[in-house]
VEXDREN-2710 file (C-alpha; in Angstrom, 1 decimal):
% VEXDREN-2710
k/r/px/py/pz
1/MET/68.3/-176.1/112.8
2/LYS/67.4/-173.8/109.9
3/ALA/64.2/-172.9/111.6
4/VAL/66.2/-172.0/115.0
5/TRP/68.9/-170.1/113.0
6/ILE/65.9/-168.2/111.1
7/ARG/64.0/-167.7/114.9
8/CYS/67.2/-166.2/116.3
9/ALA/68.0/-163.7/113.2
10/VAL/64.4/-162.3/113.1
11/TYR/64.6/-162.2/117.0
12/LEU/67.6/-159.7/117.0
13/PHE/66.3/-158.2/113.6
14/ILE/63.2/-157.1/115.6
15/LEU/65.6/-156.1/119.0
16/ALA/67.4/-154.1/116.9
17/GLY/64.8/-152.1/115.7
18/LEU/62.6/-151.9/118.5
19/VAL/66.0/-150.2/120.3
20/SER/66.5/-147.8/117.5
21/VAL/63.3/-146.4/117.7
22/ARG/63.8/-143.8/120.1
23/TYR/60.8/-142.3/121.0
24/ALA/58.4/-145.0/120.0
25/ARG/55.3/-145.5/122.2
26/ALA/54.9/-148.4/124.7
27/GLY/51.7/-149.3/123.3
28/GLU/52.8/-149.9/119.4
29/ILE/55.5/-152.1/120.8
30/ASP/53.4/-154.0/122.9
31/VAL/51.1/-154.7/120.1
32/LEU/53.9/-155.8/117.5
33/LEU/55.5/-158.4/120.1
34/ASP/52.1/-159.6/120.7
35/VAL/51.7/-160.3/117.0
36/LEU/54.9/-162.0/116.9
37/VAL/53.8/-164.1/119.9
38/ASP/50.7/-165.0/117.7
39/LYS/52.3/-165.9/114.9
40/GLY/54.6/-168.0/116.5
41/VAL/58.0/-166.0/115.7
42/ILE/58.9/-165.7/118.9
43/SER/57.8/-167.0/122.5
44/ALA/56.1/-165.4/125.2
45/SER/59.1/-165.3/127.3
46/GLU/61.2/-164.0/124.9
47/ALA/58.4/-160.8/123.7
48/GLN/58.6/-160.2/127.2
49/SER/62.9/-160.3/127.4
50/ILE/62.7/-157.9/124.2
51/ARG/59.8/-155.3/126.0
52/THR/61.9/-155.1/129.2
53/GLU/65.4/-154.5/127.3
54/THR/63.5/-152.2/124.3
55/TYR/62.0/-150.3/127.8
56/ASP/65.3/-149.9/129.5
57/ARG/67.1/-148.7/126.2
58/MET/64.4/-146.3/125.8
59/GLN/64.2/-144.6/129.2
60/ALA/68.3/-144.2/129.0
61/GLU/67.7/-142.6/125.9
62/LYS/65.1/-140.2/127.0
63/GLN/67.3/-139.4/130.0
64/LYS/70.2/-138.5/127.9
65/ASP/68.2/-136.0/125.8
66/ARG/67.2/-134.5/129.1
67/GLN/70.9/-134.2/130.3
68/ALA/71.6/-133.0/126.8
69/THR/68.9/-130.6/126.7
70/GLN/69.3/-129.0/129.9
71/GLU/73.3/-128.5/129.3
72/GLU/72.3/-126.8/126.6
73/ILE/70.0/-124.1/128.4
74/LYS/72.6/-123.7/130.8
75/LYS/75.6/-122.7/128.5
76/THR/72.6/-121.1/126.2
77/VAL/71.9/-118.9/129.5
78/SER/75.6/-118.7/130.5
79/GLU/76.3/-117.1/127.1
80/GLY/73.5/-114.7/127.3
81/LEU/74.9/-113.7/130.9
82/ASN/78.3/-113.6/129.4
83/LYS/76.9/-110.8/126.5
84/THR/74.2/-108.9/128.7
85/MET/75.9/-108.9/132.2
86/PRO/79.1/-109.9/132.3
87/VAL/79.5/-108.8/135.7
88/LEU/76.9/-110.7/137.3
89/SER/78.2/-113.9/135.8
90/LYS/81.4/-113.2/137.7
91/THR/79.6/-112.3/140.5
92/LYS/80.6/-114.5/144.0
93/PHE/77.3/-114.8/146.5
94/SER/78.3/-116.8/149.7
95/GLY/76.0/-116.7/152.9
96/ASP/75.0/-118.9/156.0
97/MET/72.5/-119.0/158.2
98/ARG/72.7/-120.4/161.8
99/VAL/70.5/-121.5/165.0
100/ARG/72.0/-121.5/168.5
101/TYR/70.7/-122.6/171.6
102/GLN/72.9/-121.4/174.6
103/THR/73.2/-121.6/178.2
104/SER/75.5/-120.2/180.4
105/GLU/76.3/-120.0/184.2
106/THR/78.4/-117.9/186.5
107/THR/79.4/-117.4/190.2
108/LYS/79.4/-113.9/189.5
109/THR/75.8/-113.0/189.1
110/THR/72.7/-114.8/190.7
111/GLN/71.8/-115.5/186.9
112/THR/73.0/-119.2/187.2
113/ASN/71.5/-120.4/184.3
114/ALA/70.4/-118.1/181.1
115/GLY/68.6/-119.9/178.1
116/LEU/68.7/-118.3/174.8
117/TYR/68.0/-118.9/171.3
118/ARG/69.3/-117.0/168.5
119/LEU/69.9/-116.8/164.8
120/ARG/72.8/-115.4/162.7
121/LEU/72.6/-114.9/159.2
122/ARG/75.1/-113.4/156.6
123/TYR/74.4/-113.1/152.9
124/GLY/76.7/-111.0/150.6
125/PHE/78.6/-110.7/147.5
126/GLU/82.2/-110.2/145.8
127/MET/81.9/-108.5/142.4
128/PRO/84.3/-107.8/140.1
129/VAL/84.0/-104.1/138.4
130/ASN/86.8/-104.5/136.2
131/ASP/90.1/-106.7/135.3
132/GLN/91.2/-104.9/138.6
133/VAL/89.1/-104.2/141.0
134/ILE/86.6/-106.1/143.0
135/MET/83.8/-104.8/145.0
136/GLY/82.2/-106.6/148.1
137/PHE/79.5/-106.5/150.2
138/ARG/77.8/-108.4/152.9
139/MET/74.6/-107.6/155.2
140/ALA/74.3/-109.7/158.4
141/SER/72.1/-109.4/161.5
142/GLY/72.8/-108.5/165.2
143/SER/70.3/-106.6/167.7
144/SER/72.7/-104.0/168.0
145/ALA/75.7/-102.3/166.6
146/ASP/78.2/-104.3/168.6
147/PRO/81.2/-105.1/166.5
148/SER/81.8/-108.6/168.0
149/SER/78.3/-110.2/167.2
150/THR/76.1/-111.1/164.3
151/ASN/73.6/-112.9/167.2
152/GLN/69.8/-112.1/167.0
153/THR/68.0/-113.1/170.3
154/PHE/64.9/-114.5/170.1
155/ASP/62.6/-111.9/171.9
156/ASN/60.2/-109.3/172.3
157/ALA/57.3/-110.8/170.9
158/PHE/58.5/-112.3/167.4
159/SER/59.9/-108.5/166.4
160/LYS/61.3/-108.3/163.2
161/ARG/65.0/-108.1/162.8
162/ALA/67.6/-105.6/161.4
163/LEU/70.1/-106.4/158.9
164/TRP/73.4/-104.8/159.2
165/ILE/76.2/-103.6/156.8
166/ASP/78.8/-106.1/158.1
167/ARG/81.1/-105.3/154.8
168/ALA/81.4/-102.6/151.9
169/TYR/84.8/-102.5/150.5
170/ILE/86.6/-101.7/147.5
171/GLN/89.6/-103.8/146.1
172/TYR/91.9/-103.2/143.7
173/THR/94.6/-105.1/142.2
174/GLY/97.9/-103.8/140.2
175/PRO/100.8/-106.2/140.0
176/SER/99.6/-109.8/140.3
177/TRP/101.3/-109.5/144.0
178/LEU/100.1/-106.1/145.6
179/SER/96.5/-105.3/146.3
180/MET/95.0/-102.3/147.9
181/THR/91.4/-102.4/149.7
182/GLY/89.8/-99.7/151.5
183/GLY/86.7/-100.1/153.3
184/LYS/84.6/-102.0/156.0
185/MET/86.7/-105.3/154.9
186/PRO/87.2/-109.1/156.2
187/ASN/89.4/-109.3/159.0
188/PRO/92.8/-109.8/156.6
189/PHE/95.5/-111.1/159.6
190/PHE/96.6/-114.5/159.8
191/THR/94.9/-115.3/163.6
192/THR/93.3/-117.0/166.5
193/ASP/90.4/-115.7/168.6
194/LEU/92.7/-115.4/171.2
195/VAL/93.3/-111.4/170.1
196/TRP/90.5/-111.0/167.5
197/ASP/86.7/-111.8/167.9
198/PRO/86.0/-113.5/164.6
199/ASP/83.2/-111.3/164.2
200/ILE/85.1/-108.0/164.1
201/VAL/85.3/-106.8/160.5
202/PRO/87.9/-104.2/160.5
203/GLU/87.7/-100.5/158.5
204/GLY/90.0/-98.6/157.2
205/PHE/92.8/-99.5/154.7
206/LEU/94.8/-101.9/153.8
207/ALA/98.0/-103.0/151.6
208/ALA/98.5/-106.7/150.7
209/SER/101.5/-108.3/149.4
210/THR/101.9/-111.7/148.3
211/PRO/104.9/-112.1/146.2
212/ALA/105.5/-115.4/144.5
213/ILE/109.0/-117.7/144.8
214/SER/109.5/-119.9/141.9
215/GLY/110.2/-123.5/142.3
216/SER/109.3/-123.0/145.5
217/THR/106.6/-123.9/148.0
218/ILE/107.3/-120.9/150.5
219/LYS/104.7/-118.3/149.7
220/PRO/104.9/-114.9/152.0
221/PHE/102.6/-112.1/152.7
222/VAL/102.9/-108.6/154.0
223/TYR/100.2/-106.6/155.5
224/LEU/100.0/-103.1/156.2
225/GLY/97.2/-101.4/157.6
226/TYR/95.3/-97.9/158.8
227/PHE/92.2/-98.2/160.8
228/PRO/90.4/-95.4/162.4
229/VAL/88.9/-96.6/165.9
230/GLN/87.4/-93.4/166.9
231/GLU/86.7/-90.1/165.2
232/ASN/86.6/-87.1/167.4
233/SER/85.5/-83.6/166.0
234/SER/88.7/-81.8/167.3
235/GLY/90.2/-84.2/165.3
236/VAL/93.5/-84.1/168.1
237/PHE/92.3/-87.5/170.1
238/ASP/91.4/-90.1/167.2
239/ALA/92.2/-93.1/168.4
240/SER/93.5/-95.5/165.6
241/LEU/95.2/-98.5/164.8
242/TYR/98.0/-98.7/162.9
243/ALA/98.8/-102.8/161.9
244/ALA/101.6/-104.7/160.4
245/GLN/102.1/-108.7/159.5
246/ILE/104.6/-110.3/157.9
247/GLY/104.5/-114.0/157.7
248/LEU/104.2/-117.8/155.2
249/THR/103.0/-120.6/154.3
250/ALA/105.3/-123.8/153.4
251/ALA/104.9/-127.1/153.2
252/PRO/107.7/-129.1/154.9
253/PHE/108.0/-132.8/154.2
254/GLY/104.9/-131.9/152.4
255/LYS/103.0/-130.9/155.5
256/PRO/101.3/-127.4/155.3
257/LEU/102.6/-124.7/157.6
258/LYS/101.7/-121.4/158.5
259/ILE/103.6/-118.6/160.5
260/GLY/102.6/-114.9/160.8
261/ILE/104.1/-112.0/163.2
262/GLY/102.1/-109.0/163.8
263/THR/101.9/-105.7/165.4
264/TYR/98.5/-103.8/166.2
265/ASN/99.7/-100.0/167.4
266/PHE/96.7/-98.7/168.8
267/ALA/97.6/-95.4/169.1
268/LYS/96.3/-92.9/171.4
269/LEU/93.8/-94.9/173.7
270/LYS/95.3/-93.9/176.9
271/GLY/93.7/-90.8/178.7
272/GLN/90.4/-91.4/176.8
273/LYS/87.2/-93.4/178.2
274/LEU/86.6/-96.6/177.0
275/ALA/82.6/-95.7/176.6
276/SER/83.4/-93.0/173.8
277/VAL/86.0/-95.2/172.1
278/SER/83.8/-98.3/171.7
279/PRO/80.2/-97.2/172.9
280/ASN/78.5/-100.4/171.5
281/TYR/80.7/-103.1/172.7
282/VAL/81.9/-101.9/176.2
283/LYS/84.3/-104.3/178.6
284/THR/85.5/-103.0/181.3
285/THR/87.9/-105.9/182.1
286/ASN/91.7/-103.5/180.7
287/THR/92.8/-101.5/183.4
288/LEU/90.7/-97.8/183.6
289/ASP/91.2/-94.7/185.7
290/GLY/88.3/-93.5/187.9
291/THR/86.6/-91.7/184.8
292/GLY/86.6/-95.0/182.7
293/ALA/89.7/-94.1/180.9
294/PHE/92.5/-96.3/179.8
295/VAL/95.4/-95.9/181.8
296/TYR/98.1/-97.7/179.5
297/ASP/98.3/-97.2/175.4
298/TYR/98.3/-100.5/173.7
299/THR/100.6/-102.2/170.9
300/PRO/100.8/-105.8/171.3
301/VAL/102.5/-108.0/169.4
302/GLN/101.3/-111.4/167.9
303/TYR/102.9/-114.6/166.8
304/VAL/100.7/-117.1/165.5
305/VAL/101.9/-120.7/164.0
306/GLU/99.8/-123.9/162.5
307/TYR/101.1/-126.8/161.3
308/ILE/99.0/-130.1/160.0
309/PRO/102.0/-133.2/160.6
310/TRP/99.2/-135.7/159.7
311/THR/96.3/-136.5/158.1
312/PHE/94.3/-139.6/158.2
313/HIS/91.5/-141.0/156.5
314/LEU/88.2/-143.1/157.6
315/ALA/86.1/-144.5/154.6
316/ASP/86.1/-141.4/152.3
317/HIS/86.2/-138.8/155.5
318/ALA/89.9/-137.1/155.6
319/LEU/91.0/-136.5/159.4
320/PRO/93.5/-133.6/159.2
321/VAL/95.3/-133.2/162.3
322/LYS/96.1/-129.4/163.1
323/LEU/98.2/-128.0/165.7
324/TYR/98.2/-124.5/166.6
325/ALA/99.5/-121.7/168.9
326/ASP/99.4/-117.9/169.4
327/PHE/101.3/-115.8/171.5
328/VAL/100.7/-111.7/171.9
329/THR/102.1/-109.5/174.5
330/ASN/101.7/-105.7/174.8
331/THR/104.7/-103.7/174.3
332/GLU/104.1/-100.4/175.8
333/SER/105.8/-99.1/178.9
334/GLY/104.9/-99.7/182.4
335/VAL/101.9/-102.7/181.8
336/LYS/102.0/-105.1/184.3
337/ASP/99.5/-107.5/182.8
338/GLY/100.2/-107.4/179.2
339/ASN/100.7/-111.5/177.9
340/GLY/98.9/-113.8/176.3
341/TRP/98.8/-117.6/174.9
342/LEU/96.7/-119.9/173.4
343/TYR/97.6/-123.4/172.2
344/GLY/95.3/-125.7/170.6
345/ILE/94.4/-128.9/168.6
346/LYS/92.0/-129.7/165.6
347/ILE/91.0/-133.1/164.1
348/GLY/89.0/-133.3/161.2
349/ASP/87.1/-130.6/158.8
350/VAL/83.6/-130.9/158.4
351/LYS/83.0/-129.6/154.6
352/LYS/79.9/-133.2/153.5
353/LEU/77.8/-135.7/155.0
354/TRP/79.2/-137.4/157.9
355/ASP/82.4/-135.5/158.0
356/PHE/83.6/-135.1/161.4
357/GLN/85.9/-132.6/163.4
358/ALA/86.8/-131.9/167.0
359/ASP/88.7/-128.7/168.2
360/TYR/89.8/-128.1/171.6
361/ASN/92.3/-125.2/173.2
362/TYR/93.6/-123.7/176.4
363/ARG/94.0/-119.8/176.4
364/LYS/95.3/-117.3/179.4
365/LEU/94.7/-114.0/178.2
366/GLU/95.8/-110.8/180.6
367/ALA/93.9/-107.7/181.7
368/ASP/95.9/-105.7/179.1
369/ALA/96.9/-107.8/176.7
370/ILE/94.9/-106.1/173.9
371/PRO/92.4/-103.6/173.6
372/ALA/89.2/-105.4/175.6
373/PHE/86.7/-104.0/172.6
374/ILE/88.5/-106.4/169.7
375/SER/88.5/-109.8/172.6
376/ASP/86.3/-112.8/171.8
377/SER/83.2/-112.2/172.8
378/ASP/82.0/-115.8/173.6
379/PHE/85.1/-116.8/176.0
380/HIS/84.4/-115.8/179.4
381/ASN/81.3/-113.9/178.4
382/GLY/84.1/-111.5/176.3
383/GLY/86.7/-109.2/177.5
384/THR/90.2/-110.0/178.7
385/ASN/91.8/-111.0/182.3
386/CYS/90.2/-114.5/181.9
387/LYS/91.7/-118.4/181.0
388/GLY/90.1/-121.2/180.4
389/HIS/89.6/-124.2/177.8
390/LYS/87.5/-124.0/174.6
391/VAL/85.9/-127.3/173.5
392/ASN/84.2/-127.7/169.8
393/ILE/82.4/-130.7/168.1
394/LYS/80.9/-130.8/164.9
395/MET/79.4/-133.5/162.3
396/GLY/78.1/-132.9/158.7
397/LEU/74.6/-133.4/157.7
398/GLY/75.3/-133.0/154.5
399/LYS/77.0/-130.9/151.9
400/ASN/77.7/-127.4/153.8
401/VAL/75.3/-128.4/156.5
402/ALA/76.5/-128.9/160.2
403/LEU/75.5/-129.3/163.6
404/GLY/78.0/-128.4/166.5
405/ALA/78.8/-128.4/170.1
406/THR/80.6/-125.5/172.1
407/TYR/81.6/-125.8/175.8
408/PHE/83.6/-122.6/177.1
409/SER/84.7/-123.3/181.3
410/THR/86.8/-120.4/181.9
411/LYS/87.7/-118.0/185.0
412/ALA/89.2/-115.0/185.7
413/ILE/92.6/-114.4/186.4
414/THR/93.0/-111.8/188.9
415/GLY/90.2/-109.9/191.1
416/MET/87.3/-111.4/192.4
417/ARG/85.9/-115.2/191.2
418/ASN/84.4/-115.5/188.3
419/ASP/84.0/-118.8/186.6
420/PHE/82.0/-119.0/183.9
421/ASN/80.6/-121.6/182.0
422/MET/78.8/-121.9/178.8
423/TRP/77.4/-124.4/176.3
424/GLN/76.0/-123.5/173.0
425/ILE/74.1/-125.7/170.7
426/ASP/74.6/-124.7/166.7
427/PHE/72.5/-126.0/163.6
428/GLU/74.3/-124.1/160.4
429/SER/74.3/-124.0/156.8
430/LYS/76.4/-122.1/154.4
431/PHE/77.0/-121.9/151.0
END
């Protein structure tokens, strides 16, 4: 019995000694264990057990040391950046890349099946100049200066592709509830693609206010903007956009709600030729006279709402259900076809592997509800005087990587028959 206890004590002593030697070499441990087996202090199975546990401990300790070293390096680099380049360390970089296959058919032309391969690249940053000023910049691909598209079609025998200035702005924040932005900026307005194409980046000046209400979930917002649309050398007939939007976010019964009401006064469009106002995106679906000039002015008023009444969970995937609607009407006198509306439902949100979302909306946009040059360039191949369906499904293939498909089925509201169907298959990544 005494020999057993001595043997156990020796065993524990050896084990403690070996696992405490963090950087001992494997060969030295094997030699020591073999000697102990030969002397009969421990058995071969006990030696193997000690050897396995010791190696596991050594690997765990080395892994901890590597992680500690990496964290120390990160800390040193971060501190160095903060000391030598404090602005760069606070700069937020972002970008996305998309490869698309697109096919469409229409009754208006003889080209009933058009297959296109396209890419989109956008990359930029937002850099704090000081505690109150932020500078933003983004470049984007595109086959032309078209404000409604950053797509580049695969063609012209592998020619090199152009990059355009997509954003360039300065934002000043005075009080925490007030900011002013000048330049070519992200679209600030709460909207759907019924009124604004998602790729349009307005340029001009914006004042934004987001005052806080103490003790309340209600967060109001106010946007006031001036955006030149056309610069005429005489300065007399410059078309401009004067925009205003008010709204709020809230959480009634703990459910996210957002509401916005906006007006967009496109001043001095009437009588001007579309081709001179918007030479890079010409859609002739507004009412034009014989010279191609606008017959009406445009002051659309927009009402937008979105509400998430439910969120379901499937495994570790959240599936929020969002209901949304958008209504617009051109308030200028004499306009006959000046209304538009959209309603839709979206289920899910793609952020990581195997996340899923499905989005459906139906819309109707009459000919003179909005200026055609700000309309969605995908729906009905761009422009106004259209109605129909849009369906999108998307699956996450990893963090910030997704595969999606979008289907459009649309037709003209008035005039000659013009049915339009389009599929878009997208592989996209972003950061």
